[in-house]
N, C-alpha and C positions, 0 to 999 in steps of 0.2 A: 494419610493412610488410616489413622484412627477414625476420622470423620466418615471415610468410605465404609469401614467396617460397621460403624454405628448405623448408617443408613441401610446397609445390607441386613443387619440384624432386625431393623424395623420391619422389613418385608416379611420376616418369618414369624412375627409376633401375632398372637390372637388379638381380637378387638379389645377385650378388657385390659390387656397389657399395653396396648397402644394408648389407651386413655390415660394410663398411669405415666407413660413416657411423656405425653403431652403436658401433664401437670408438672413433671420434673423439669422439662425444658422451660416452661413458663416461670418456674421458681428460680432456675439458674440464670436465665437470660430473658427477662420479661420484655425487653425492647428488641430482642433478636428477630431477624426475619428468617422464617423456616417454612419450606414447602417440600413435602415428600410425596411422590406418587409411585404406584407400581408400574409394571411394564405395559399394562393396558390403559394407563392414564388415570386410574382410580386414585383419588386423594387419600393418603394415609395420615398425613400430619400437616397442619397449616397453622402458622402463627404469624401475625402481621403480614400475611402473604400478599395483601393488596396495598401495603404501605410503600411509598416510593423510596428508592435509594439511588445513590450515584453509582453507576455501574463500572466506571473506569474502563479498562480495556476489554471487559466482557462485551462492551459495545461492538467489538469487532465480529463477534458471532452473529449479531443481528445484521451487520453490514455484509458479511459473507452470505447469509441466507438471502438477503435482498438482491445481491448481485447475481447469484445463481438464478433467481427467479426472473430477473429483468434481462440479463445478458446471456445466460445459458452457460453451461459447464465448459463448452468447447470454444467459447469466445476468445479471440486473440486481439490484443492491442496492436495498432499499426503506426508506423512512422514512414512518411512518404518523402521521396527525393525527386527533385526536378532539375533539369539542366537546360540552360538556354544556349543560343548559338555563339555566345561569347565565353562559354564554359563557366558560367556562374552557377554554382550549385545551391539550390534552394532546399531547405529541410523544413518540412512541416510536421511539428510534433502532434501526436495524438494522445498524449497523457500516459504513455507506457510506463508503468511503475517499476518494471524490472529491466530497464535499459542500463544494465550493469556492464562492467568491463568484459566479463565472460560472454555477454550477449553481443557486444560490439565486435568481439573477435570473430563472431559468426557473420555479423552484418557487413563488415568492411570488405571482405573478399567478394561478396555478392555485389556490393555497390560498385567496386572497381571493375568487376567483369561487365557491369551494365553500362558504365560511362567511359571506360577505357583508361589508359595510364597517362594520357596527355595531361599536363598540369591543369588543375582547377584554378581559375583566375581569382575567384572570390567565393566565400560562403555566406549565404543569407539565411538567417534563422527566423522561421515563422512560428510564433507561439500564440497566435491569435485565438486558438481554441480555448485558452485560459486567459481571461481578462487580467490585465496588470493590476487591477484594483481588487482582485480576489483575495480574501482573507478568511482563514479558518478559525472559528471561535475556539479560544483556548490556546492557540499557538502564539508563542512569544518570540521576540527578536533576540535570541541568544545563540551561543555557539553549540548548545546541546543538540545532539542528533535527533532527539524526539521532537524538536521544534523545526525540523527541516521544511523549507518552503515547497509548497505544491506547485507543479508547473506542467505545461503541455510538453515541454522538452527538457528533461533533466536526466543526468547520469548518476549512477551509483547512489540512488536515493537522495540526491542533492547534498551529498556529503563529500568531503575530501579526507583521504587517509594519507598521511605523510610521516616522515621521520626528520626531526630537527637534530642535527649533529653539528655542534658548534655554531658557526654562522651560516651553515648550509642547511637547506631543506631538500630532502631526497624523497624518492618514491617510497611509499610505505608498504607497497605490495608489488610483487613481481609482475602481475598481469596488468597493472595500471600505470601507463606512462605518466611522468610528472610534467605538468604544463606550467607556463609562466604565471597564469592566474592562480593555480594551486599553490605555487611557491609564495606568491605575494600574500594570499589570504592566510596561509598557514603561518607565515612569518609574523603577520600582524596579530593573529588571534589563536594560534595553535599552542598546545602545551609543549614542554620540554620532552625530548625523546619521541617515541612513536605515539601517535594519537589520531583521533578522527574528529572532525568538526563539521557542523552544518554550515551551509552557505547562508549569508545574511539574508534578511527578508527584502532583498532587492532583485527583482526578476532579471535585470540586465546582467548582473554578475553571474547568476545561475546559468543563464543562457550562454554567456561567453565561455564559461567553463565547459558546458556541453559541446559547444562548437570546437573548442580547442582539443577536447579529448577525442571527438569523432575524427577530426583532422589527423591526430596522431595515429589513430588506428588505420585510417586510409593510407597513410604513409607506410605503416607496418605491412600493409597488404600489397604494397608495390605501387600505390598511387602517389600523386604529388599535389600539394596545395601551396600555391605561391602568394595568393592575395590575402586581404584582411577578412576578418569575420565581423559581420554586422547584423543588425536586426531589421526585419522588414516583412513583407508579405509576398506570397507566391503570385506572380502575374497570372491573370485568369486565362491567358492564352496557352499556358504550359500544361502538359499532361505528365503524370509521373513516369520517370524512367525506371524506378525501382520502388517497390513497396515492401518494407520489411515487416513481416508478421512475427510478433513475439514468439519465441520457441516454446514458451510455456502457455498452455491453455489457462483459462480463468481458474479452473479447479485446481491446477498446480500452483498458480499464483496465490490462491486463497490458502492452500495448505501451508505455504511458506509464511504467509501473513499470520496465520494463527500460531505457528511455531515461534516466529520471531517477535510477534506483537509490535509490528512496525507502523507507527502513526502515519508516516508519509504514504506507504503503500495503501493503508486502509482508506485514506481520504482520496487518493487517486482513483481507487475502485469506486468509492461512494460517488465521486463527481461524475464518473463515467455512466453511472446508472441514469442520472438526469440528462447528461449530454446525449446519450444514445436514444433515450425515450422521447425527449422533447427537442432535440437538436442543439447544436452548438451556437454560441460558446457555452461552456459549462458554467454553472453557478451553484452555490449552496442552496439557493431558493428552489431551483429546478429539482435538485436531488431530494430535497426535503419534501417537495410536492409528490414526487414519485414514491418515496418511502411512506409518506402518510397515507397515500391511497392504498398501498399494499397492506399496511398495518390495519387500516379500517376494513379492508376486504376480509381480513382474518380475525376481526373482532378484537384487535389489539390497540386500537386508537387511544384508549384511556390508560393502558398499561405500559406502553413503550413510547417514550418521548425523546426524540433526537434533536440535537443541534448540529452535529457533524458525525462523521463515521468512524472515528478512531477511539473515542472515549477520553480524549484530553480535555474536553470541556466539562466542567462540573455542572453545567446546566442540562446535560443528558440525565434522564431518570427512567428507571424501570421498576416494575414490581416483581416479586419472586414468582407469582402466579403467571404473569405475562412472559417472563423469561422461560419458565417451564414449557409454555406453549410453543415459543419459538424453537426451543430445543427439540420438541416433538416434530415440528415441521422441518427442522434442519437435519434430523437423524437419517432420513432416507436418501439424502443428496450424495453425490459422488465424493464429497469431502469426507463423509463418515463411513461410506460403504467399504467393506473389506474386499469386495469383488470388483474393484475399479479396473477397467480395461487399460492395457498398455497404450499410451498415446502413439499416434501414427508417426510423429516426428520426435526426435530426441531433444529435450531442452538443453540449453547451455548448462554445463556442469557448474554447480554451486560450490566453489572452493571454500575452505575454512575461513579465509579472510572475507569472502563475499557474504558468508553466513553471518560473520561478525558485523558487516555493514548493514545487514538486514535486521539486526537486533538493536533496539534503542538502548542508550546508556542507562536510562531510568526504566526499570521494569514496573509496569502498573497493571499487568495482566491478572485478572481475577481467575478463579478456578471453577470450571464447570465440568461435570461428568456426564457424558452421553450414555 
């Protein structure tokens, strides 16, 4: 609050007083990065404004701006379902970052209506949109939720919430059924009591959990799954029997991203910019190519340097002047507008536990004021 009042006071000062403030700032914090401009973009105060700094989760603002520019505010992630004549259900992931329990409760009844209640003989998960070799710079193989694995098909931000009670592992939230894989993973790596862990950096484990949870929701919706869950690809001869469009538009996803500072969501969105623009499968290289072209087009190539989209990599670097320009470009978007229209479809309700899932354990979100 004090910093906001300080900068507001700067806007009201005459030029000689501003010069005095500049001298005082330099005396108090000679190595500090300061950039202040008025509503018209006129520079009022600059100190080390072109010196690079590690932006941490302020990176997510740049990712949000890029995503809106490349994908559009009304873009919706898709997950596609296919059924063959033996009632094998194929699920092709499209990188939906908000495939959470509340979303699955909307998805499952529509899927059951499309395929009928006759038992599904087997589930095959197709995550080919994300190569198994994909790694995000800065992400480490730990149980911390801010290190969750990015995936073409993942549920609940690739995390598990559960409750350890004695020797038992129980569901950690009412809306999320407990599965066998969730029990085994939490028993091996989870804390005592209630907690949340990320899935290990092994795509097969992540996908198995997604398949188990989708199967549990299908059964809740009146369907039946009898066979095993395996990994594979959708046969070229099949057409989708149901395409689930995320109930949230991209602008709504980005609002939740900036509120929760979720690394997993940020890089799902960042990867989609490259996948959408240059075609799948996604890759960090494709997304960086798209990002660098957009930055160069806005004369930001020397001021904003990205390695990934969340800020977890310490090799990201910004300048204060460059960030100020991004904020100017970002301000007119639907994320910042006070007059955003009501979306035509109502998104899945984000419960308190879901919002907890969306927020990483370690907060590294910087502060910016639009």
